[in-house]
MISELUM-226353 format. One record per atom (N, C-alpha, C, O): x, y, z; residue number from 1; residue in one letter. Coordinates in steps of 0.05 Angstrom, whole numbers, plus 5000, padded with zeros to 4 digits. Each point is the difference from the previous one (the first is absolute). Layout:
BEGIN
<x = X, y = Y, z = Z, mitor = NUM, volum = a>
...
This chain:
BEGIN
<x = 5559, y = 4633, z = 5764, mitor = 1, volum = m>
<x = 5003, y = 5007, z = 4974, mitor = 1, volum = m>
<x = 5029, y = 4994, z = 4989, mitor = 1, volum = m>
<x = 5020, y = 5001, z = 5014, mitor = 1, volum = m>
<x = 4980, y = 4995, z = 4962, mitor = 2, volum = n>
<x = 5025, y = 4993, z = 4988, mitor = 2, volum = n>
<x = 5010, y = 5023, z = 4982, mitor = 2, volum = n>
<x = 4992, y = 5002, z = 4977, mitor = 2, volum = n>
<x = 5024, y = 5016, z = 5035, mitor = 3, volum = d>
<x = 5009, y = 5022, z = 4984, mitor = 3, volum = d>
<x = 5027, y = 4996, z = 4993, mitor = 3, volum = d>
<x = 5019, y = 5009, z = 5014, mitor = 3, volum = d>
<x = 4985, y = 4977, z = 4963, mitor = 4, volum = q>
<x = 5027, y = 4997, z = 4989, mitor = 4, volum = q>
<x = 5002, y = 5015, z = 4974, mitor = 4, volum = q>
<x = 4985, y = 4996, z = 4981, mitor = 4, volum = q>
<x = 5035, y = 5023, z = 5019, mitor = 5, volum = i>
<x = 5004, y = 5019, z = 4978, mitor = 5, volum = i>
<x = 5015, y = 4986, z = 4978, mitor = 5, volum = i>
<x = 4998, y = 5009, z = 4977, mitor = 5, volum = i>
<x = 5018, y = 4969, z = 5028, mitor = 6, volum = d>
<x = 5015, y = 4987, z = 4979, mitor = 6, volum = d>
<x = 4984, y = 4984, z = 4981, mitor = 6, volum = d>
<x = 5007, y = 4998, z = 4977, mitor = 6, volum = d>
<x = 4971, y = 4991, z = 5033, mitor = 7, volum = e>
<x = 4985, y = 4982, z = 4982, mitor = 7, volum = e>
<x = 4978, y = 5019, z = 4985, mitor = 7, volum = e>
<x = 4988, y = 5017, z = 5011, mitor = 7, volum = e>
<x = 5010, y = 4977, z = 4961, mitor = 8, volum = p>
<x = 4981, y = 5018, z = 4986, mitor = 8, volum = p>
<x = 4972, y = 4991, z = 5007, mitor = 8, volum = p>
<x = 4994, y = 4976, z = 5002, mitor = 8, volum = p>
<x = 4989, y = 5043, z = 5002, mitor = 9, volum = s>
<x = 4973, y = 4993, z = 5006, mitor = 9, volum = s>
<x = 4985, y = 4988, z = 4978, mitor = 9, volum = s>
<x = 5010, y = 5000, z = 4978, mitor = 9, volum = s>
<x = 4967, y = 4989, z = 5027, mitor = 10, volum = l>
<x = 4985, y = 4983, z = 4979, mitor = 10, volum = l>
<x = 4990, y = 5021, z = 4977, mitor = 10, volum = l>
<x = 4999, y = 4993, z = 4976, mitor = 10, volum = l>
<x = 4995, y = 5032, z = 5032, mitor = 11, volum = c>
<x = 4993, y = 5018, z = 4978, mitor = 11, volum = c>
<x = 5022, y = 5010, z = 4984, mitor = 11, volum = c>
<x = 4996, y = 5006, z = 4977, mitor = 11, volum = c>
<x = 5028, y = 4995, z = 5034, mitor = 12, volum = e>
<x = 5023, y = 5010, z = 4984, mitor = 12, volum = e>
<x = 5007, y = 4981, z = 4981, mitor = 12, volum = e>
<x = 5012, y = 5008, z = 4980, mitor = 12, volum = e>
<x = 4981, y = 4965, z = 5023, mitor = 13, volum = t>
<x = 5008, y = 4979, z = 4981, mitor = 13, volum = t>
<x = 4977, y = 4995, z = 4981, mitor = 13, volum = t>
<x = 5004, y = 4991, z = 4977, mitor = 13, volum = t>
<x = 4971, y = 5013, z = 5031, mitor = 14, volum = s>
<x = 4977, y = 4993, z = 4982, mitor = 14, volum = s>
<x = 4984, y = 5023, z = 4988, mitor = 14, volum = s>
<x = 4986, y = 4996, z = 4980, mitor = 14, volum = s>
<x = 5014, y = 5027, z = 5034, mitor = 15, volum = c>
<x = 4982, y = 5023, z = 4992, mitor = 15, volum = c>
<x = 5015, y = 5015, z = 4979, mitor = 15, volum = c>
<x = 5025, y = 5002, z = 4999, mitor = 15, volum = c>
<x = 4959, y = 5010, z = 4982, mitor = 16, volum = k>
<x = 5012, y = 5018, z = 4981, mitor = 16, volum = k>
<x = 5004, y = 5026, z = 5012, mitor = 16, volum = k>
<x = 4986, y = 5007, z = 5019, mitor = 16, volum = k>
<x = 5031, y = 5007, z = 4972, mitor = 17, volum = q>
<x = 5004, y = 5029, z = 5009, mitor = 17, volum = q>
<x = 4978, y = 5016, z = 4988, mitor = 17, volum = q>
<x = 4993, y = 4998, z = 4976, mitor = 17, volum = q>
<x = 4995, y = 5019, z = 5040, mitor = 18, volum = v>
<x = 4982, y = 5020, z = 4989, mitor = 18, volum = v>
<x = 5012, y = 5025, z = 4987, mitor = 18, volum = v>
<x = 5017, y = 5013, z = 5012, mitor = 18, volum = v>
<x = 4976, y = 4992, z = 4964, mitor = 19, volum = e>
<x = 5011, y = 5021, z = 4984, mitor = 19, volum = e>
<x = 4983, y = 5026, z = 5004, mitor = 19, volum = e>
<x = 4976, y = 5001, z = 4995, mitor = 19, volum = e>
<x = 5038, y = 5020, z = 5012, mitor = 20, volum = v>
<x = 4985, y = 5026, z = 5005, mitor = 20, volum = v>
<x = 5001, y = 5015, z = 4973, mitor = 20, volum = v>
<x = 5021, y = 5002, z = 4987, mitor = 20, volum = v>
<x = 4957, y = 5007, z = 5005, mitor = 21, volum = p>
<x = 5000, y = 5013, z = 4973, mitor = 21, volum = p>
<x = 5013, y = 5030, z = 5002, mitor = 21, volum = p>
<x = 4998, y = 5014, z = 5020, mitor = 21, volum = p>
<x = 5016, y = 4992, z = 4960, mitor = 22, volum = t>
<x = 5013, y = 5026, z = 4998, mitor = 22, volum = t>
<x = 4979, y = 5021, z = 4998, mitor = 22, volum = t>
<x = 4976, y = 4994, z = 4995, mitor = 22, volum = t>
<x = 5033, y = 5031, z = 5009, mitor = 23, volum = e>
<x = 4981, y = 5022, z = 4996, mitor = 23, volum = e>
<x = 4991, y = 5002, z = 4971, mitor = 23, volum = e>
<x = 4977, y = 5007, z = 4995, mitor = 23, volum = e>
<x = 5037, y = 4987, z = 4988, mitor = 24, volum = d>
<x = 4991, y = 5000, z = 4971, mitor = 24, volum = d>
<x = 4979, y = 4979, z = 4996, mitor = 24, volum = d>
<x = 4980, y = 5005, z = 4986, mitor = 24, volum = d>
<x = 5024, y = 4971, z = 5026, mitor = 25, volum = e>
<x = 4982, y = 4979, z = 4997, mitor = 25, volum = e>
<x = 4972, y = 5005, z = 5015, mitor = 25, volum = e>
<x = 4978, y = 4993, z = 4990, mitor = 25, volum = e>
<x = 5025, y = 5021, z = 5033, mitor = 26, volum = v>
<x = 4975, y = 5008, z = 5015, mitor = 26, volum = v>
<x = 4985, y = 5019, z = 4983, mitor = 26, volum = v>
<x = 4976, y = 4998, z = 4997, mitor = 26, volum = v>
<x = 5038, y = 5023, z = 4990, mitor = 27, volum = e>
<x = 4988, y = 5019, z = 4983, mitor = 27, volum = e>
<x = 4984, y = 4987, z = 4977, mitor = 27, volum = e>
<x = 4978, y = 5008, z = 4993, mitor = 27, volum = e>
<x = 5036, y = 4971, z = 4995, mitor = 28, volum = a>
<x = 4989, y = 4987, z = 4977, mitor = 28, volum = a>
<x = 4973, y = 4983, z = 5010, mitor = 28, volum = a>
<x = 4979, y = 5000, z = 4987, mitor = 28, volum = a>
<x = 5025, y = 4988, z = 5034, mitor = 29, volum = l>
<x = 4979, y = 4984, z = 5011, mitor = 29, volum = l>
<x = 4973, y = 5019, z = 5005, mitor = 29, volum = l>
<x = 4978, y = 4993, z = 4993, mitor = 29, volum = l>
<x = 5027, y = 5028, z = 5020, mitor = 30, volum = n>
<x = 4980, y = 5021, z = 5005, mitor = 30, volum = n>
<x = 4985, y = 5009, z = 4974, mitor = 30, volum = n>
<x = 4976, y = 5002, z = 4998, mitor = 30, volum = n>
<x = 5043, y = 5003, z = 4983, mitor = 31, volum = a>
<x = 4991, y = 5010, z = 4974, mitor = 31, volum = a>
<x = 4980, y = 4980, z = 4986, mitor = 31, volum = a>
<x = 4980, y = 5008, z = 4989, mitor = 31, volum = a>
<x = 5029, y = 4966, z = 5013, mitor = 32, volum = m>
<x = 4984, y = 4978, z = 4989, mitor = 32, volum = m>
<x = 4976, y = 4998, z = 5015, mitor = 32, volum = m>
<x = 4979, y = 4995, z = 4988, mitor = 32, volum = m>
<x = 5021, y = 5007, z = 5038, mitor = 33, volum = r>
<x = 4974, y = 4999, z = 5016, mitor = 33, volum = r>
<x = 4980, y = 5021, z = 4991, mitor = 33, volum = r>
<x = 4977, y = 4995, z = 4996, mitor = 33, volum = r>
<x = 5034, y = 5029, z = 4999, mitor = 34, volum = e>
<x = 4985, y = 5022, z = 4991, mitor = 34, volum = e>
<x = 4987, y = 4996, z = 4974, mitor = 34, volum = e>
<x = 4977, y = 5007, z = 4996, mitor = 34, volum = e>
<x = 5038, y = 4981, z = 4986, mitor = 35, volum = v>
<x = 4990, y = 4995, z = 4972, mitor = 35, volum = v>
<x = 4979, y = 4977, z = 5003, mitor = 35, volum = v>
<x = 4981, y = 5000, z = 4984, mitor = 35, volum = v>
<x = 5022, y = 4982, z = 5034, mitor = 36, volum = k>
<x = 4984, y = 4976, z = 5003, mitor = 36, volum = k>
<x = 4971, y = 5012, z = 5010, mitor = 36, volum = k>
<x = 4979, y = 4995, z = 4988, mitor = 36, volum = k>
<x = 5022, y = 5021, z = 5033, mitor = 37, volum = e>
<x = 4978, y = 5014, z = 5010, mitor = 37, volum = e>
<x = 4982, y = 5015, z = 4981, mitor = 37, volum = e>
<x = 4976, y = 4997, z = 4997, mitor = 37, volum = e>
<x = 5042, y = 5020, z = 4989, mitor = 38, volum = r>
<x = 4986, y = 5017, z = 4977, mitor = 38, volum = r>
<x = 4987, y = 4983, z = 4980, mitor = 38, volum = r>
<x = 4977, y = 5005, z = 4991, mitor = 38, volum = r>
<x = 5038, y = 4971, z = 5000, mitor = 39, volum = a>
<x = 4986, y = 4982, z = 4983, mitor = 39, volum = a>
<x = 4973, y = 4988, z = 5012, mitor = 39, volum = a>
<x = 4979, y = 4999, z = 4986, mitor = 39, volum = a>
<x = 5022, y = 4994, z = 5038, mitor = 40, volum = r>
<x = 4976, y = 4988, z = 5010, mitor = 40, volum = r>
<x = 4978, y = 5022, z = 5001, mitor = 40, volum = r>
<x = 4977, y = 4994, z = 4995, mitor = 40, volum = r>
<x = 5030, y = 5031, z = 5012, mitor = 41, volum = s>
<x = 4980, y = 5023, z = 4998, mitor = 41, volum = s>
<x = 4989, y = 5002, z = 4974, mitor = 41, volum = s>
<x = 4975, y = 5001, z = 4997, mitor = 41, volum = s>
<x = 5041, y = 5002, z = 4981, mitor = 42, volum = i>
<x = 4989, y = 5003, z = 4973, mitor = 42, volum = i>
<x = 4985, y = 4975, z = 4991, mitor = 42, volum = i>
<x = 4981, y = 5003, z = 4985, mitor = 42, volum = i>
<x = 5026, y = 4974, z = 5022, mitor = 43, volum = k>
<x = 4986, y = 4976, z = 4994, mitor = 43, volum = k>
<x = 4971, y = 5003, z = 5012, mitor = 43, volum = k>
<x = 4981, y = 4995, z = 4986, mitor = 43, volum = k>
<x = 5017, y = 5013, z = 5041, mitor = 44, volum = g>
<x = 4976, y = 5003, z = 5010, mitor = 44, volum = g>
<x = 4981, y = 5020, z = 4988, mitor = 44, volum = g>
<x = 4976, y = 4996, z = 4997, mitor = 44, volum = g>
<x = 5037, y = 5028, z = 4995, mitor = 45, volum = q>
<x = 4985, y = 5017, z = 4985, mitor = 45, volum = q>
<x = 4989, y = 4991, z = 4972, mitor = 45, volum = q>
<x = 4977, y = 5007, z = 4992, mitor = 45, volum = q>
<x = 5039, y = 4980, z = 4995, mitor = 46, volum = i>
<x = 4993, y = 4987, z = 4975, mitor = 46, volum = i>
<x = 4975, y = 4982, z = 5003, mitor = 46, volum = i>
<x = 4981, y = 5000, z = 4984, mitor = 46, volum = i>
<x = 5021, y = 4984, z = 5038, mitor = 47, volum = s>
<x = 4978, y = 4979, z = 5007, mitor = 47, volum = s>
<x = 4975, y = 5015, z = 5005, mitor = 47, volum = s>
<x = 4979, y = 4993, z = 4989, mitor = 47, volum = s>
<x = 5023, y = 5028, z = 5027, mitor = 48, volum = k>
<x = 4975, y = 5015, z = 5007, mitor = 48, volum = k>
<x = 4986, y = 5014, z = 4974, mitor = 48, volum = k>
<x = 4976, y = 4999, z = 4997, mitor = 48, volum = k>
<x = 5041, y = 5012, z = 4987, mitor = 49, volum = l>
<x = 4992, y = 5013, z = 4976, mitor = 49, volum = l>
<x = 4987, y = 4979, z = 4978, mitor = 49, volum = l>
<x = 4981, y = 5006, z = 4986, mitor = 49, volum = l>
<x = 5033, y = 4972, z = 5014, mitor = 50, volum = s>
<x = 4988, y = 4978, z = 4982, mitor = 50, volum = s>
<x = 4977, y = 4989, z = 5012, mitor = 50, volum = s>
<x = 4983, y = 4992, z = 4984, mitor = 50, volum = s>
<x = 5011, y = 5006, z = 5043, mitor = 51, volum = a>
<x = 4974, y = 4992, z = 5011, mitor = 51, volum = a>
<x = 4979, y = 5020, z = 4992, mitor = 51, volum = a>
<x = 4978, y = 4992, z = 4991, mitor = 51, volum = a>
<x = 5029, y = 5032, z = 5013, mitor = 52, volum = a>
<x = 4982, y = 5023, z = 4995, mitor = 52, volum = a>
<x = 4990, y = 5000, z = 4972, mitor = 52, volum = a>
<x = 4977, y = 5002, z = 4993, mitor = 52, volum = a>
<x = 5043, y = 4995, z = 4990, mitor = 53, volum = r>
<x = 4993, y = 4999, z = 4970, mitor = 53, volum = r>
<x = 4980, y = 4979, z = 4992, mitor = 53, volum = r>
<x = 4981, y = 5003, z = 4985, mitor = 53, volum = r>
<x = 5028, y = 4973, z = 5027, mitor = 54, volum = e>
<x = 4984, y = 4976, z = 4996, mitor = 54, volum = e>
<x = 4972, y = 5003, z = 5010, mitor = 54, volum = e>
<x = 4981, y = 4991, z = 4987, mitor = 54, volum = e>
<x = 5016, y = 5021, z = 5036, mitor = 55, volum = a>
<x = 4972, y = 5003, z = 5011, mitor = 55, volum = a>
<x = 4985, y = 5023, z = 4982, mitor = 55, volum = a>
<x = 4975, y = 4999, z = 4997, mitor = 55, volum = a>
<x = 5040, y = 5019, z = 4993, mitor = 56, volum = s>
<x = 4987, y = 5021, z = 4984, mitor = 56, volum = s>
<x = 4990, y = 4986, z = 4974, mitor = 56, volum = s>
<x = 4977, y = 5004, z = 4991, mitor = 56, volum = s>
<x = 5042, y = 4980, z = 4997, mitor = 57, volum = e>
<x = 4990, y = 4987, z = 4974, mitor = 57, volum = e>
<x = 4978, y = 4981, z = 5007, mitor = 57, volum = e>
<x = 4983, y = 4997, z = 4982, mitor = 57, volum = e>
<x = 5014, y = 4990, z = 5037, mitor = 58, volum = m>
<x = 4979, y = 4981, z = 5006, mitor = 58, volum = m>
<x = 4974, y = 5018, z = 5004, mitor = 58, volum = m>
<x = 4980, y = 4994, z = 4988, mitor = 58, volum = m>
<x = 5021, y = 5026, z = 5026, mitor = 59, volum = e>
<x = 4979, y = 5018, z = 5004, mitor = 59, volum = e>
<x = 4989, y = 5010, z = 4972, mitor = 59, volum = e>
<x = 4976, y = 5000, z = 4995, mitor = 59, volum = e>
<x = 5041, y = 5009, z = 4989, mitor = 60, volum = e>
<x = 4995, y = 5009, z = 4972, mitor = 60, volum = e>
<x = 4986, y = 4980, z = 4984, mitor = 60, volum = e>
<x = 4979, y = 5005, z = 4988, mitor = 60, volum = e>
<x = 5033, y = 4969, z = 5013, mitor = 61, volum = r>
<x = 4988, y = 4980, z = 4986, mitor = 61, volum = r>
<x = 4972, y = 4991, z = 5009, mitor = 61, volum = r>
<x = 4983, y = 4993, z = 4984, mitor = 61, volum = r>
<x = 5013, y = 5009, z = 5042, mitor = 62, volum = s>
<x = 4973, y = 4992, z = 5011, mitor = 62, volum = s>
<x = 4980, y = 5022, z = 4992, mitor = 62, volum = s>
<x = 4977, y = 4992, z = 4996, mitor = 62, volum = s>
<x = 5028, y = 5032, z = 5002, mitor = 63, volum = r>
<x = 4982, y = 5021, z = 4991, mitor = 63, volum = r>
<x = 4993, y = 4994, z = 4970, mitor = 63, volum = r>
<x = 4976, y = 5003, z = 4995, mitor = 63, volum = r>
<x = 5039, y = 4991, z = 4989, mitor = 64, volum = h>
<x = 4994, y = 4993, z = 4972, mitor = 64, volum = h>
<x = 4986, y = 4975, z = 4998, mitor = 64, volum = h>
<x = 4984, y = 4998, z = 4981, mitor = 64, volum = h>
<x = 5020, y = 4982, z = 5036, mitor = 65, volum = k>
<x = 4988, y = 4974, z = 4996, mitor = 65, volum = k>
<x = 4973, y = 4998, z = 5006, mitor = 65, volum = k>
<x = 4985, y = 4986, z = 4987, mitor = 65, volum = k>
<x = 5006, y = 5028, z = 5034, mitor = 66, volum = w>
<x = 4973, y = 5001, z = 5011, mitor = 66, volum = w>
<x = 4988, y = 5030, z = 4998, mitor = 66, volum = w>
<x = 5012, y = 5020, z = 5007, mitor = 66, volum = w>
<x = 4965, y = 4980, z = 4983, mitor = 67, volum = p>
<x = 4986, y = 5028, z = 4996, mitor = 67, volum = p>
<x = 4995, y = 5011, z = 5028, mitor = 67, volum = p>
<x = 4996, y = 4987, z = 5020, mitor = 67, volum = p>
<x = 5005, y = 5041, z = 4979, mitor = 68, volum = s>
<x = 4998, y = 5015, z = 5026, mitor = 68, volum = s>
<x = 4969, y = 5001, z = 5006, mitor = 68, volum = s>
<x = 4992, y = 5003, z = 5023, mitor = 68, volum = s>
<x = 4991, y = 4995, z = 4957, mitor = 69, volum = r>
<x = 4970, y = 5003, z = 5006, mitor = 69, volum = r>
<x = 4989, y = 4971, z = 4994, mitor = 69, volum = r>
<x = 5011, y = 4983, z = 4985, mitor = 69, volum = r>
<x = 4967, y = 5012, z = 5028, mitor = 70, volum = r>
<x = 4985, y = 4974, z = 4994, mitor = 70, volum = r>
<x = 4988, y = 5005, z = 4972, mitor = 70, volum = r>
<x = 4994, y = 5022, z = 4991, mitor = 70, volum = r>
<x = 5004, y = 4953, z = 4996, mitor = 71, volum = w>
<x = 4985, y = 4999, z = 4974, mitor = 71, volum = w>
<x = 4971, y = 5007, z = 5002, mitor = 71, volum = w>
<x = 4987, y = 4992, z = 5019, mitor = 71, volum = w>
<x = 5003, y = 5021, z = 4964, mitor = 72, volum = p>
<x = 4969, y = 5009, z = 5002, mitor = 72, volum = p>
<x = 4983, y = 4976, z = 5000, mitor = 72, volum = p>
<x = 4978, y = 5001, z = 5012, mitor = 72, volum = p>
<x = 5029, y = 4975, z = 4975, mitor = 73, volum = f>
<x = 4983, y = 4978, z = 4999, mitor = 73, volum = f>
<x = 5000, y = 4983, z = 5027, mitor = 73, volum = f>
<x = 4985, y = 4980, z = 5003, mitor = 73, volum = f>
<x = 5031, y = 5027, z = 5016, mitor = 74, volum = i>
<x = 5005, y = 4985, z = 5025, mitor = 74, volum = i>
<x = 4974, y = 5008, z = 5017, mitor = 74, volum = i>
<x = 4989, y = 4983, z = 5013, mitor = 74, volum = i>
<x = 5001, y = 5041, z = 4986, mitor = 75, volum = y>
<x = 4979, y = 5008, z = 5019, mitor = 75, volum = y>
<x = 4975, y = 4987, z = 4993, mitor = 75, volum = y>
<x = 4980, y = 5004, z = 5014, mitor = 75, volum = y>
């Protein structure tokens, strides 16, 4: 092994330093994650409600479009 302390290692000359977020930044990131998750949840609920409303409207339209009883002259 070549253990020379005087020479800078490859990583010291070419790698970027990793920045550790502050406590305030971590709190802000967690708050943004919570907002994002809540937005996903609300979006999913809206999608479900929209699909249910559309299905209900289609069912209502189909009831009015076709008679519920057969016409007397078909027999």
